Steps between C-alpha positions, in 0.01 A plus 500: 500500500310325785328669788767359732778663284315832509453469882874466536548809290242687709683405822831626348355838407717782629276745682759775463488467128116486507510822710739660246253424219201622697677814592607555138138461375363713787172478673276683749137396574261787399198327667313510171347164577548364145669179623203438733213572272325320215651568164314678217493308174307498173276236656430696816662483840718197571513395866817561694703176522788500750644165589507405873658201663297278735696611810454862397119438493513368853711794617241747354223294665680546835528875429143555398303219658355428150406164363729346237253600222500859622879510445562287190328352207595234244718657226263511199747361241391149411140541621201500279135599516303177522128430510496527878756776541881534489679168489841342440845488647746779559843520668519826693309722738433864432410772747127544525332790315212727575188561281708734275775242443748693715709327776274456807773659716523814286355833630500835335425846633512816288685312227774375730525115531593303807537135586306422819737203584819676391724353763384146419455533127618201284844484338367576151361830636818576689707465189281667239583630241802277486562132422804278439560347152503132595278230346231402749459849649207730444499818291233717673265692280652435159827514322800700624542866392865511619770259603838525667687175539255237629260765638187580298287806556138503413266784409461748794502875520741488787788363290796727428482682830802539729515258792723444795744212527329361806170481322658335200674236725172428683320456174780283356483268806126459451542441125745218560275350767205514262693329216602218731155459639332494156734224383462299820123526457521384134715204596274398790183529278656287227604237754157485668275541205254232411219561253173530682244511216272754682127445498273738305508834675801407723831693519816336625818707583833311506755671717818389679288345770282288279162524334253734661149634473445875442455543882856372551407158646659189363288295267609195701324623808 
């Protein structure tokens, strides 16, 4: 099925049915911070990777007065270590991380986590730990641990907790919006993509607005 077909499916998603599924699974954020921090693995800590759209980067810039590179970094998938540093092409942006590999906007006090840009957080953060089962949409932080209809739930200690209908409907609306945006982004990237053959030590990010340097500027500038 093409991205265009999946986009039509995403636009036809019934938010009421999504809310039913979310309410059936249940969720309440415990502020454990697991979705904002680097993951522990056999190879050590893996940097937090949360996808962020170009316009979301700019919104966070407006909120924080940060430079582009303080907000977002090239998604590491597709990049390699070259003789002069990281190089290659990638197709998404990820929220920037701190020296520990945690999201740069994550803060913790006495074991309680908080997002310092909570009101302006990206859609993938607004919808975690849920995703929609459509080709071309992201599954955050691994495979699903539960599924009801087209709604997938991913590992989180807040799953299975009672939640109000208003919260479920708000989350469902954001989940549909995210599914649509991810597919629109994928279509725009595929339409605009032209291989750039980066120089040694150069990184190019292809997003819906074209090919960019890691600082968010167009490579055509």
